[in-house]
N, C-alpha and C positions, 0 to 999 in steps of 0.2 A: 460251558466254556465257549468263548467266541471262536470263530473260524480261524482268524489270523494267529491267535495264541496257540491253538491246536496245531496248525501248520508249522509254527515256529518250533514247538516242542518236537514234532516229528523230524523236521530238518536238523534240529540240534542233536537228536539221538543218532541220526544218520552220520553226523560228523563225529560224534563221540565214539561210536563202535569201532570204526577203522583206526582212529588214533590210539585207542586202548589196545587193539589187536596188534598194531605195528610195534608199540612199546613192548608188549608181552612177547611177540615173536622174536624181537631182537634179543631179549633176555633168554629165550629158549634156544636161540642159535648159539649163544655162549655156553649153554649147558650147565650153568651154575644155578642151583636151586635157590640159593639165598638172594639172587638178584631178580628172580622172576616176580615176586610179590612187590618189592619196591618199584620196579619198572612199570608193572601193571597199574599200581596205584597212582604213580606219577602220570602215566598216560591217561588214566581215567580222570584225574583232576584236570589235566589240560583239556581233555575232550569236553568235560562238563563246563569248564569256563567258556570255551568257544561255543558250545551249544547254548549256553545261557545268553551269550551275546547275540546269537542268531535269533533266539526266541524273543529277546528284548527288541530287536529290530522289527520283528513281525508285530509285536504288541504296539510299538510306536506307530507303525503303519495303520493299525486299527484306530488308534487315537486320532491320528491325522485325518483319516477318512471320516470319522465322526465329527470333527470340527468343521470340515468343509461340506458336510451334508446339509442340504437345505432344510430349514426348520419347517415342520408341519404344524401349521396353526389352523385350528378349526374356527369357523365363523358361525356364530349362532344368531339366528334372526329372532328379534324380540317382537312379539306381536300382540 
């Protein structure tokens, strides 16, 4: 796995965890057991979407760096 994609996944997970926790903690504050699971799943879905967008940004950065990198050509002497 390339460096930028790995970093994007890590940063995406760092955004996913608090979003899920905030959604679950709001449901826990209400005290209704039937709302905890849907709120947690909704928070997880939102966090995964945001995390995927962040990971995609890092992957696009990798692609852009590869396009602008100078090409390495080797010259062979025929003799």
